[in-house]
N, C-alpha and C positions, 0 to 999 in steps of 0.2 A: 791330871795327865791327859785327859781328853781335850782340855783347853789348849795345851801346847800343840797337839796335832791339828786342832782346828785353826790355830793361829798360823802354823806352817802352811796348811792348805790354803788359807786366805792369802798369805804372802806369795805362794806359788801361783795362785790364780791371778793375782794382781800383776805379777811379772809376765805371765803368759799373755794376758789381755793387752798389756802395754807394749809388748815386743812382737806380738804375732805378725803384724804386717812386714816388719823388717826381717824376721826369721823366714817368712814365706818368700820374700823377694830374694834373699840370699839363696835359699834352697832351690828356687826356680832357676836362678842363674847358674847354679851348680849342676842341676839335673837336666834342665831344659824342658821339663814336662810338668804340667800342673799336678797331676796325680802323684808322680814320683816325688815332687817337692812336698806335697802334703804328707806322704809316707815318711819322708826324711825328717820333717819337723816333728811329726808324731812320735817316731821312734826315738828321736833326740830328747823330746820332752819326757818320754817314759823313763829314760835313763836318768835324766836330771831330777825328776820327781823323787826317785828312790834316794838320791843323795842330797835332797833339797836343804836339809839342816846345814850341811857343810857348804853347799853352793850359795845359798841365800846369805850366809855370813861372810862370803868372800868379798874382797875389795871390789871386784868387777864381775858380778854374776853373768852378765851378758857375754863377756869374753870367755868365760868357762863354757857356757852353752854353745857359743860359736865353735869352740874347739871340739866339743863333743860332736857337733854337726859335721865338721870337716873330717873328723876321724871316721864317722859312720859312712860318709860319702866315699872316703878313700877305701874303706873295707869293701864296699859294694863294687868299686871300680876294680880292685884287686881280683875280685871273683870273675872279672872279665864280662860283666853284664853290659850289653850295649845300651848306650844312652842316645836319645835323639832330642835335639833342642826343639824341634817341631815335627809333628807327624807329617807324612807325605800329603795326606788329606787333612787340611786344617779346619774342616767344617765343624768338628766337635771341640776344637781347641778353645780353652778359656784363656782369654788374653790377660796378661799381667797389667795391672793398673799402676802406673808410676806415681811415686810420691810427688807432691807439687814442687818440692825443692830439688828433685832429681835432675841434674844437668843433662844426663843422657836422654831424658824424656824429650829434650828439645831437638833431638836428631830427627831429620826429615823421614828417615826410613828405619824405624826401630827394628822392624822385622829383619832387615839386612844385617844389622848389628848382632841380633840374637843368632841368626844363622851363622854368621862368621864366628861368634863365640863357640858355637857347637863344634867347629872344625879344629879348635885348639886342643892340644893334649890336656888332660885333666889338670895336671899341676900348673900349667900355664893359665888355664881357665880360672882355677882357684885363686892364683896370684892376682890376675887382672880384676876379677870380681871383687875380691877383698880390698885391694888397693884403690881401685878407681870407682867402683860402684858403692862399696861400703865406706870408702874414704878412710880406711884404717892406715895407721903409720906402718912403716916397714917392720918395726919391732912387733906391733900388734899382729900384723899379718903372719910374721914368722912364728909367733906363739900359737896362732890359730892353726897354722899348717903343720906345726911340729918340726920346723926346720930352721936353718940359720937365716939371718938377714941377707947374706950374700946369695943364698938360694932364691929367696923372694925377689931380690933385685934382678937376678938372672932370668927367672921364669917370667916376671912381669915384663922385662925388656923384650924378651923373645916373643911373648904373646902380643905385645903392642906392635912390634915390628911386623908380625904376621898380619895383624889387623890393618896396619897402614898400607900393606902391600895389596890390599883389596881395593880396586878403583872405586867401587860404590861407597866405600867408607872414608875416602880420602879427606872429606871435609868434616866428618863426625868424630874422628879420633884426635885427641889432644896432641898437638905437635910440640908443646913445651915439656920440660922436665917437671918432676914433682917438686913441691916446696920443701 
């Protein structure tokens, strides 16, 4: 019986180690603050650990974890806690390090993009982050957000339109449609 728990713990640990950077990036983009992102990932992983037997056996454990994270973030937002993408004084801000394959990392002014993301309503920010940063399909994004594909399309389109309206971002926002 102890061997089964040890095996599950090892599987969970392997999952966390392999997915930590991506989970942190998503959480950072959702919350806008390094410590809040760490808290969001930690609380998400606490919930997932309890149900790891079921989660680990799922077809796509990462999608399950992403959904738990989105739900936790949405609950926090519903409580009307204010979120800031960057503190007014960024001297203590720990900068996000982009993945080498992250197309957004090629933007000349990543800070302007992050500041613009902070101005989006939460659901639009979630849709933009999941669709364009995490490169999820509309269906995967809808599953993660717990809404319809139409809602994802609407929120993503509105969010991208708002980002395009910011002159500093005119060259950094993709002008074409999704595949």
